[in-house]
C-alpha positions in Angstrom: 27.5 -63.6 108.4 25.4 -66.7 109.3 26.1 -70.1 111.5 26.4 -72.3 108.4 26.0 -76.1 108.4 29.1 -78.1 107.3 27.6 -81.5 105.8 30.7 -83.4 105.8 31.5 -82.7 109.6 28.7 -81.5 111.2 29.8 -78.8 112.8 29.1 -75.2 112.2 31.6 -72.3 111.0 30.8 -68.5 110.1 30.2 -67.9 106.3 28.3 -66.0 104.2 26.8 -66.7 100.2 30.1 -66.3 98.7 31.3 -69.4 101.0 27.8 -71.4 100.4 29.0 -70.7 96.0 32.6 -71.9 96.8 31.0 -74.9 98.8 28.6 -75.7 95.8 30.8 -75.5 93.3 29.2 -72.1 92.1 31.1 -69.2 92.5 32.3 -69.0 88.8 28.6 -68.4 87.8 27.7 -64.6 88.0 24.6 -63.3 89.7 22.1 -62.1 87.2 19.1 -60.0 88.1 16.0 -61.9 87.6 14.2 -59.2 85.7 17.0 -58.2 84.1 16.7 -57.8 80.6 18.6 -57.2 76.9 15.5 -55.7 75.5 14.1 -57.4 72.0 17.1 -60.0 72.4 15.9 -61.5 75.3 12.5 -61.6 73.9 13.4 -64.0 71.6 15.5 -65.9 73.4 12.0 -66.4 75.6 10.5 -67.7 72.3 8.1 -70.4 74.7 7.1 -67.6 76.8 6.0 -65.4 73.9 4.3 -68.4 72.2 2.0 -68.3 75.2 1.4 -65.1 75.7 0.1 -64.9 71.2 -1.9 -68.0 72.6 -3.6 -66.6 75.3 -4.7 -63.1 73.8 -5.6 -64.9 70.5 -8.1 -67.6 72.9 -9.2 -63.8 75.4 -10.2 -62.0 71.8 -12.8 -64.8 70.9 -13.8 -65.8 74.3 -17.3 -66.4 74.2 -17.6 -66.4 70.4 -19.5 -68.5 68.2 -17.6 -67.8 65.3 -14.6 -67.0 66.5 -11.7 -66.3 64.0 -14.4 -66.1 60.9 -14.4 -62.8 62.4 -11.0 -61.8 61.0 -12.7 -63.0 57.7 -15.6 -60.8 58.3 -14.7 -57.3 59.7 -11.6 -56.9 56.9 -14.6 -57.5 54.6 -17.2 -55.1 55.8 -14.4 -53.0 55.8 -13.4 -53.6 52.1 -16.9 -53.2 51.0 -17.5 -50.1 52.9 -15.3 -48.2 51.7 -15.3 -49.6 48.3 -18.9 -48.3 47.9 -18.1 -45.0 49.4 -14.7 -44.5 46.6 -15.3 -47.0 44.3 -19.4 -46.4 43.3 -19.8 -43.0 44.5 -16.7 -41.0 44.1 -15.8 -42.9 40.9 -12.9 -44.3 41.5 -13.5 -47.1 39.9 -14.0 -46.3 36.9 -10.9 -44.3 37.0 -8.9 -46.4 38.6 -9.1 -50.3 36.8 -9.1 -52.8 39.3 -9.8 -50.6 42.2 -11.0 -52.7 44.7 -7.3 -54.3 44.3 -5.7 -50.9 44.3 -7.7 -50.7 47.9 -7.7 -53.8 49.4 -3.8 -54.2 48.9 -3.2 -51.1 50.7 -6.0 -51.8 53.6 -4.4 -55.2 54.4 -0.8 -53.5 55.8 -2.3 -50.4 57.2 -5.2 -52.6 58.9 -1.9 -54.8 60.4 -0.2 -50.9 61.5 -3.1 -49.4 63.2 -3.9 -53.2 65.0 -0.1 -53.3 66.2 0.4 -50.1 67.7 -3.2 -49.9 69.2 -3.2 -53.2 71.0 0.9 -52.7 71.9 -0.2 -49.3 73.8 -3.1 -51.3 75.7 -0.4 -54.0 76.2 1.1 -53.2 79.6 -1.5 -52.0 81.1 -3.6 -55.0 80.2 -1.1 -57.2 81.7 -0.5 -55.2 84.8 -0.9 -58.4 87.1 2.0 -60.0 85.3 4.3 -56.7 84.7 4.3 -56.3 88.6 4.7 -59.5 89.8 6.8 -61.8 87.4 10.3 -61.0 86.3 10.0 -60.7 83.1 11.0 -58.6 79.9 8.4 -56.0 79.4 9.0 -55.8 76.4 7.1 -59.0 75.6 3.8 -57.6 75.5 3.9 -55.3 72.9 5.7 -57.7 70.7 3.1 -60.3 71.6 0.4 -57.8 70.6 2.4 -57.5 67.5 2.4 -60.8 66.9 -1.3 -61.6 67.1 -1.9 -58.4 64.5 0.1 -60.4 62.4 -1.8 -63.4 63.0 -4.6 -61.8 61.6 -3.6 -60.6 58.7 -3.2 -64.0 57.5 -7.1 -63.5 56.6 -7.0 -60.6 55.1 -4.1 -61.6 52.7 -5.8 -64.7 51.6 -8.9 -62.7 50.8 -7.0 -60.4 49.0 -4.7 -63.2 46.5 -8.3 -64.6 45.9 -9.6 -61.4 45.0 -6.7 -61.2 42.3 -6.8 -64.8 41.2 -10.3 -63.9 40.0 -9.1 -60.5 38.8 -6.2 -62.4 36.4 -3.5 -62.4 38.8 0.1 -62.3 36.5 2.3 -62.0 39.2 5.9 -61.8 39.2 9.0 -62.1 41.1 9.5 -58.2 41.5 6.4 -58.0 42.3 6.7 -60.8 45.1 9.4 -58.6 46.0 7.9 -55.5 46.8 5.0 -56.9 48.6 7.6 -58.4 50.6 9.4 -55.4 50.9 6.7 -53.0 51.6 5.5 -56.1 54.4 8.5 -56.1 56.4 8.4 -52.1 56.3 5.0 -52.4 58.3 6.3 -55.0 60.5 9.8 -53.1 61.8 7.5 -49.7 61.9 4.5 -51.4 64.5 6.9 -53.4 66.5 9.1 -49.8 67.3 5.4 -48.1 67.7 3.6 -51.0 70.2 7.1 -50.2 71.9 7.3 -47.3 72.2 3.5 -46.6 72.6 2.8 -48.9 75.4 5.8 -47.0 77.7 3.8 -43.7 76.8 0.3 -44.9 77.3 1.3 -46.3 80.8 2.9 -42.6 82.1 0.7 -40.2 80.4 -2.7 -41.9 80.4 -4.0 -39.3 77.8 -1.5 -40.9 75.0 -4.5 -42.6 73.8 -6.5 -40.1 72.8 -3.8 -38.5 70.8 -3.4 -42.4 69.2 -7.2 -42.9 68.6 -6.6 -39.5 66.1 -3.2 -41.1 64.2 -5.4 -44.2 63.4 -7.9 -42.0 61.9 -5.7 -40.0 59.5 -3.6 -42.9 58.8 -5.8 -44.3 56.5 -6.3 -40.9 54.3 -3.0 -40.3 54.6 -2.0 -43.0 52.0 -2.9 -43.4 48.3 -5.3 -46.6 48.8 -8.6 -44.6 48.3 -7.0 -42.6 45.8 -4.3 -43.3 43.2 -0.3 -41.9 43.5 -1.2 -40.0 40.4 -3.7 -37.8 41.9 -0.7 -36.7 44.4 1.7 -35.9 41.4 -1.1 -34.0 39.7 -1.4 -31.7 43.2 1.8 -31.5 44.2 4.1 -32.0 41.5 7.5 -33.1 42.8 8.0 -30.3 45.3 7.9 -29.8 48.8 4.6 -31.0 49.9 5.5 -34.2 47.4 8.4 -34.4 49.5 6.3 -34.0 52.8 3.4 -36.3 51.8 6.2 -39.3 50.7 7.9 -39.2 53.9 5.3 -41.0 55.7 6.6 -44.7 55.8 2.7 -46.1 55.4 2.7 -44.7 51.9 6.2 -46.5 50.6 4.8 -49.6 52.3 1.2 -49.0 50.4 2.4 -48.4 46.6 5.3 -51.8 47.4 2.1 -53.8 48.1 0.3 -52.6 45.3 3.1 -53.5 43.1 3.1 -56.8 44.4 -0.4 -57.3 44.1 -2.5 -54.7 41.9 -0.1 -53.7 39.1 -0.7 -57.6 37.9 -4.0 -57.8 37.2 -4.1 -54.4 35.0 -4.2 -56.3 32.0 -1.5 -55.4 29.5 -0.7 -51.9 29.1 0.6 -52.4 32.4 4.3 -51.0 31.9 2.8 -47.4 30.6 0.3 -47.5 34.0 2.9 -48.6 36.1 5.6 -46.0 35.3 2.8 -43.1 36.1 1.4 -45.8 38.7 4.7 -45.3 41.0 7.1 -43.3 41.9 10.1 -43.7 39.6 12.5 -44.9 42.4 9.8 -46.9 44.3 12.3 -49.7 45.3 15.3 -47.2 46.3 12.9 -45.6 48.3 11.6 -48.8 49.8 15.4 -49.8 51.3 15.5 -46.1 52.3 12.5 -46.4 54.8 13.4 -49.6 56.0 16.7 -48.4 57.2 14.9 -45.6 58.9 12.4 -47.4 60.8 15.0 -49.8 61.8 16.7 -47.0 63.3 13.8 -45.7 64.8 13.1 -49.5 66.1 16.8 -49.0 68.0 15.1 -45.5 69.2 12.5 -47.3 70.1 14.1 -50.1 72.3 16.0 -47.5 74.0 13.6 -45.3 75.2 11.4 -48.2 76.2 14.8 -49.7 78.4 14.7 -45.9 79.8 11.0 -46.1 81.0 10.7 -49.7 81.6 12.2 -49.2 85.5 9.1 -46.8 86.3 6.3 -48.7 84.5 5.5 -51.2 87.9 4.5 -48.0 89.5 3.2 -46.0 86.8 0.9 -48.9 86.1 -0.7 -48.4 89.5 
């Protein structure tokens, strides 16, 4: 208890926080932990703070650069040309897959978005340790901001992809647009989930980053973009290995993106080609994969909330 001065009488009386709240009409207002969080919902509620973090990270990435955002076009273009030269020309995929360049790049766009999102998200807590330790804010804000920065840099790659499709005689349809959108949403949800989970694990287990580097090296080769889906069915048929291969959600997302962009550049024999280039239940599998990725996002949020209070101390 403390002595409190009554502003109306000038007298003193013994009182506590409850008395102060009553005199100022604040007794009905609940006390809220400023560091408390309701997870991703709190991140959405603080959209302005999230936008500040995104803008700051974008500026930091190009600090001192003469070309700035132009690197978002140069880097994927160089990566595409490298893969196309190796697999399209040297390995001869360009002779067996019509418009192999579109087939390849449609997959590269979302594979790069995924790997960039979870790699940057993994480093986001450690990279912002000053804010994490000193400011009362939802810590999910940092991996989500990193994911949004990666999404921002995916825009130039989509521009390159659409331009290449138009040059090769792209004839888009609503089904294709729906397929591409579904594939992109799958990766968006998966990338957010992985960024959340990896950001916390990387703080608590510093060797976790090494594991993620290995995952990043494997991902491009585990999806049908450098090789056609038909190659998988030829090797494995519809057996257990085919099931294991298709259990990768990135495979489904890549196939959906190819259905949206690559297929509509393949000419008049498209229906017969589509039948062999994709699984018959492509869209049904897509919705199932999206549901599974959503469950994984819920799990990642739960795991992050369980580990969150250990992060400021563990970050060092």
